[in-house]
C-alpha positions as CSV (number, residue, x, y, z in Angstrom):
1,M,23.3,-1.3,8.5
2,S,20.9,-2.6,11.1
3,K,18.1,-4.8,9.9
4,R,14.9,-2.8,9.2
5,D,11.3,-4.0,8.5
6,F,8.4,-2.3,6.7
7,L,5.3,-3.5,8.3
8,S,3.6,-0.1,8.7
9,L,4.2,3.4,7.5
10,L,5.0,4.2,11.1
11,D,8.1,2.1,11.0
12,F,9.9,4.8,9.0
13,S,10.5,8.4,9.8
14,K,8.9,11.2,7.8
15,A,12.3,12.0,6.3
16,E,12.8,8.4,5.2
17,L,9.4,8.2,3.6
18,G,10.0,11.5,1.8
19,S,13.3,10.1,0.5
20,L,11.6,6.9,-0.6
21,I,9.0,8.9,-2.6
22,E,11.7,11.0,-4.3
23,R,13.7,7.8,-5.2
24,A,10.5,6.2,-6.6
25,K,10.0,9.2,-8.8
26,T,13.6,8.8,-10.1
27,F,13.0,5.1,-10.7
28,R,9.9,6.0,-12.8
29,E,12.1,8.4,-14.9
30,M,14.8,5.7,-15.3
31,H,12.2,3.2,-16.4
32,A,10.8,5.5,-19.0
33,R,14.3,6.0,-20.4
34,G,15.0,2.3,-20.4
35,D,18.0,2.7,-18.0
36,V,19.5,-0.5,-16.7
37,Y,20.3,-0.4,-13.0
38,Q,21.1,-3.6,-11.2
39,P,22.7,-3.1,-7.8
40,L,21.1,-6.3,-6.4
41,V,22.8,-8.9,-8.6
42,G,23.3,-12.0,-6.5
43,R,20.5,-11.1,-4.0
44,T,17.4,-13.3,-3.6
45,A,14.0,-12.4,-2.2
46,A,11.1,-14.6,-1.0
47,V,7.7,-13.4,-2.1
48,I,5.1,-15.1,0.1
49,M,1.5,-14.7,-0.9
50,Q,-1.0,-16.5,1.3
51,L,-3.7,-14.3,-0.4
52,S,-4.2,-13.6,-4.1
53,S,-2.3,-10.7,-5.6
54,T,-1.8,-9.0,-8.9
55,R,-0.2,-5.6,-8.6
56,T,1.8,-6.3,-5.4
57,R,3.2,-9.5,-6.6
58,L,3.9,-8.3,-10.1
59,A,5.5,-5.1,-8.9
60,F,7.8,-7.0,-6.5
61,E,8.8,-9.7,-8.9
62,A,9.3,-7.4,-11.9
63,G,11.0,-4.8,-9.7
64,L,13.4,-7.3,-8.2
65,A,14.3,-8.6,-11.7
66,Q,15.0,-5.0,-12.9
67,L,17.2,-4.5,-9.9
68,G,19.2,-7.7,-10.7
69,A,17.7,-9.8,-7.9
70,H,16.0,-13.1,-8.1
71,A,12.5,-13.7,-6.6
72,V,11.2,-17.0,-5.3
73,F,7.4,-17.2,-5.0
74,L,5.9,-19.2,-2.2
75,S,2.2,-19.8,-1.4
76,T,0.4,-21.8,1.2
77,K,-0.3,-24.6,-1.4
78,D,3.3,-25.2,-2.5
79,S,5.2,-24.8,0.8
80,Q,5.2,-26.2,4.3
81,M,3.2,-23.2,5.6
82,G,0.1,-25.0,4.4
83,R,1.0,-28.0,6.6
84,G,1.4,-26.0,9.8
85,E,5.1,-25.1,9.9
86,P,5.5,-22.5,12.7
87,I,6.2,-19.0,11.5
88,E,9.2,-18.7,13.9
89,D,10.8,-21.7,12.1
90,L,10.0,-20.3,8.7
91,A,11.6,-17.0,9.7
92,R,14.8,-18.7,10.7
93,V,14.9,-20.8,7.5
94,L,14.3,-17.8,5.2
95,S,17.1,-15.9,7.0
96,E,19.6,-18.6,6.1
97,M,18.6,-18.6,2.4
98,V,17.4,-15.2,1.1
99,D,18.2,-11.6,1.7
100,I,14.7,-10.1,2.1
101,V,11.1,-11.3,2.3
102,M,7.7,-9.9,1.3
103,I,4.6,-11.5,2.9
104,R,0.9,-11.1,2.2
105,T,-1.3,-12.7,4.9
106,L,-4.5,-11.8,6.7
107,E,-3.1,-11.6,10.2
108,Q,-0.8,-8.7,11.0
109,S,0.4,-10.7,14.1
110,D,1.8,-13.4,11.8
111,M,3.7,-10.8,9.9
112,Q,5.0,-9.3,13.1
113,T,6.2,-12.7,14.3
114,L,8.0,-13.4,11.1
115,A,9.8,-10.0,11.4
116,D,10.6,-10.7,15.1
117,Y,12.3,-14.0,14.3
118,A,13.9,-13.1,10.9
119,S,17.3,-11.6,10.7
120,I,16.5,-10.2,7.2
121,P,14.1,-7.3,6.3
122,V,10.4,-8.2,6.2
123,I,8.0,-6.1,4.1
124,N,4.2,-6.0,4.6
125,A,2.7,-6.9,1.2
126,M,-0.7,-6.5,2.7
127,S,-2.6,-7.7,5.8
128,S,-6.2,-7.3,6.9
129,L,-4.9,-4.4,9.1
130,L,-2.6,-2.4,6.8
131,H,-1.4,-2.0,3.2
132,P,1.5,0.4,3.5
133,C,3.1,-0.4,0.1
134,Q,0.0,0.9,-1.6
135,L,0.3,4.3,0.2
136,L,3.9,4.7,-1.2
137,A,2.5,4.5,-4.7
138,D,-0.5,6.8,-3.9
139,V,1.6,9.5,-2.4
140,Q,4.1,9.3,-5.3
141,T,1.3,9.6,-7.8
142,F,-0.3,12.6,-6.1
143,E,3.1,14.4,-5.8
144,E,4.0,13.8,-9.4
145,L,0.7,15.4,-10.5
146,R,0.0,18.0,-7.8
147,G,3.2,18.6,-5.8
148,S,3.5,18.1,-2.1
149,I,0.6,16.4,-0.4
150,K,1.3,18.2,2.9
151,G,-1.6,20.3,4.0
152,K,-3.9,18.9,1.3
153,R,-7.4,17.5,2.0
154,V,-8.0,13.8,1.3
155,A,-11.3,11.9,1.5
156,F,-11.6,8.2,2.1
157,L,-14.9,6.6,1.5
158,G,-16.1,3.0,2.1
159,D,-14.8,0.3,4.4
160,G,-12.7,1.2,7.4
161,Y,-10.3,-1.7,6.6
162,N,-6.6,-2.0,5.7
163,M,-6.5,0.8,3.1
164,C,-8.3,3.2,5.4
165,H,-5.9,2.3,8.3
166,S,-2.9,3.0,6.1
167,Y,-4.4,6.3,5.0
168,I,-4.8,7.3,8.6
169,N,-1.1,6.5,9.2
170,A,-0.2,8.4,6.0
171,S,-2.1,11.5,7.2
172,T,0.2,11.6,10.2
173,Q,3.4,10.9,8.3
174,W,2.8,13.3,5.4
175,D,0.8,15.9,7.3
176,F,-2.4,16.0,5.2
177,E,-6.0,16.3,6.4
178,L,-8.0,13.1,6.1
179,R,-11.8,12.8,6.2
180,I,-13.3,9.4,6.5
181,A,-16.9,8.4,5.6
182,C,-17.8,4.9,6.5
183,P,-20.9,3.0,7.6
184,D,-21.3,2.9,11.4
185,A,-20.7,-0.9,11.5
186,H,-17.5,-0.6,9.4
187,Q,-15.5,2.1,11.0
188,P,-11.7,1.9,11.2
189,N,-9.8,0.5,14.1
190,A,-10.4,2.8,17.1
191,D,-6.8,2.7,18.3
192,I,-5.4,3.5,14.8
193,L,-7.9,6.3,14.4
194,A,-7.2,7.8,17.8
195,N,-3.5,7.9,16.9
196,G,-4.2,9.5,13.5
197,H,-3.6,13.2,14.5
198,N,-4.8,14.5,11.1
199,A,-7.8,12.1,10.6
200,Q,-11.4,12.6,11.4
201,R,-14.6,10.7,10.8
202,V,-17.5,12.5,9.1
203,E,-21.1,11.5,8.6
204,T,-21.7,11.6,4.8
205,A,-19.8,11.1,1.6
206,S,-20.6,14.6,0.6
207,E,-19.1,16.0,3.7
208,A,-15.9,13.9,3.2
209,V,-15.3,15.1,-0.4
210,A,-16.2,18.8,0.0
211,D,-13.1,20.7,-1.2
212,A,-11.0,17.6,-1.3
213,D,-7.8,17.5,-3.3
214,L,-7.8,13.7,-3.4
215,V,-10.7,11.2,-3.2
216,V,-9.9,7.5,-2.5
217,T,-12.0,4.4,-2.1
218,D,-11.6,0.6,-2.0
219,V,-13.7,-2.4,-2.7
220,W,-16.6,-3.0,-0.3
221,S,-15.8,-6.7,0.1
222,S,-12.1,-7.4,0.6
223,M,-10.2,-10.7,1.1
224,G,-11.6,-12.1,4.3
225,H,-15.1,-10.9,3.6
226,E,-16.2,-13.8,1.4
227,G,-19.9,-14.5,1.6
228,Q,-20.8,-11.0,2.8
229,E,-21.0,-9.4,-0.6
230,A,-24.7,-8.9,-1.0
231,Q,-25.1,-7.5,2.6
232,R,-22.2,-5.2,2.1
233,R,-23.5,-3.8,-1.2
234,E,-26.6,-2.6,0.6
235,I,-24.8,-1.1,3.5
236,F,-22.1,0.7,1.5
237,E,-24.3,2.0,-1.4
238,P,-24.5,5.6,0.0
239,Y,-20.6,5.7,-0.2
240,Q,-20.2,5.0,-3.9
241,V,-17.8,7.4,-5.6
242,N,-19.3,8.7,-8.9
243,E,-18.8,11.7,-11.2
244,A,-21.5,13.7,-9.4
245,L,-19.8,13.2,-6.0
246,L,-16.4,14.2,-7.4
247,D,-18.0,17.4,-8.7
248,Q,-18.3,18.4,-5.0
249,A,-14.5,18.3,-4.5
250,K,-12.0,20.8,-5.9
251,S,-12.0,21.3,-9.6
252,D,-8.6,19.7,-9.9
253,V,-9.3,16.8,-7.6
254,L,-7.7,13.4,-8.3
255,F,-9.4,10.0,-7.8
256,M,-7.5,6.9,-6.7
257,H,-8.4,3.2,-6.1
258,C,-5.9,0.5,-5.2
259,L,-7.6,-1.9,-7.6
260,P,-9.1,-4.3,-8.5
261,A,-12.3,-2.2,-8.8
262,H,-15.8,-3.4,-8.9
263,R,-17.5,-1.1,-11.4
264,G,-21.0,-0.3,-10.5
265,E,-20.4,-0.9,-6.8
266,E,-17.8,1.3,-4.9
267,I,-17.4,3.3,-8.1
268,S,-19.8,4.2,-10.9
269,S,-19.3,2.1,-14.1
270,T,-17.6,4.9,-15.9
271,L,-15.5,6.6,-13.2
272,L,-12.2,4.9,-14.0
273,D,-12.4,6.6,-17.5
274,D,-13.0,10.1,-16.0
275,P,-10.0,12.4,-16.5
276,R,-9.9,13.0,-12.8
277,S,-9.1,9.3,-12.3
278,V,-5.3,8.5,-12.1
279,V,-5.6,4.8,-11.2
280,W,-3.4,3.5,-14.0
281,Q,-0.5,5.8,-13.1
282,E,-1.2,4.9,-9.4
283,A,-1.0,1.2,-10.3
284,G,2.2,1.7,-12.3
285,N,3.9,3.4,-9.4
286,R,3.6,0.3,-7.4
287,L,6.6,-0.9,-9.4
288,H,8.7,2.1,-8.8
289,S,7.9,2.7,-5.1
290,Q,8.5,-0.9,-4.2
291,K,11.8,-0.9,-6.0
292,A,12.7,2.1,-3.9
293,L,11.6,0.3,-0.8
294,V,13.7,-2.8,-1.5
295,E,16.7,-0.7,-2.4
296,F,16.4,1.2,0.8
297,L,16.1,-1.9,3.0
298,L,19.0,-3.7,1.4
299,L,21.4,-0.9,0.4
300,G,20.4,2.2,2.3
301,H,19.3,5.6,1.0
302,N,19.4,6.1,-2.8
303,G,21.3,2.9,-3.5
304,A,24.4,4.0,-1.4
305,T,26.1,1.0,0.0
306,P,25.9,1.5,3.8
307,T,28.6,0.7,6.4
308,L,27.7,-2.5,8.1
309,S,27.3,-2.2,11.9
């Protein structure tokens, strides 16, 4: 099987993404039954986190262990990355020692360079531009609860940052309508938005959530925005998701947040406890969707061992 990377949702076909979601649903069922499935015994993964992580790191490390693989965690502090080792050199070293690598770093270009020089699969564990692994879990969660997301209406409120960008890509790959409400100074990347065939910007939070099947938000100050918190709170205040705003969506609307959430800022203090919120199932699905992704990149569809080319 030729080496594949997952740096963006656009790296996979619609059919491949659909297969991943179905496999993730199966993994959730297997996990609930306590099934043991370890096709990756003897495999090793490098988990590189240059930025802090809870759900992404935990899901990869736990998922790799459940699949029988071993994970090696690397950060800037305890590796030569912190002393200026070129990414091209790091890629070549990793390719000699491990089978797959997940990397979280601010710069998408660094991630792309790693993928270009590595002969093993590289997974985007989040950059300032994109967070594709989160979208796998989000789509899985929606489909488990409401069926196909195709043709549905999704509202994204807040910062036009990495989560917004990945929702734009997802709207193309899964054919749902996306409405984005962001402050003028914090709109999504113009090129990404222009290529999002099913995404449009709207003026207000109310316009975005009207008749929505799914409402999504993210923190107002992400990694890389340190020192801007007070200014951002004032700018983003009209985009807070609260119970009254959700009432303007469909009666069976779902609410998602990639977490961690700042209660009283991008969401009301009680929203995560609202029955329309599915953030805990969403977070749990990071484990199952990332297992499906790793399995696909190393073994092919649904765990079937591919013929090497």
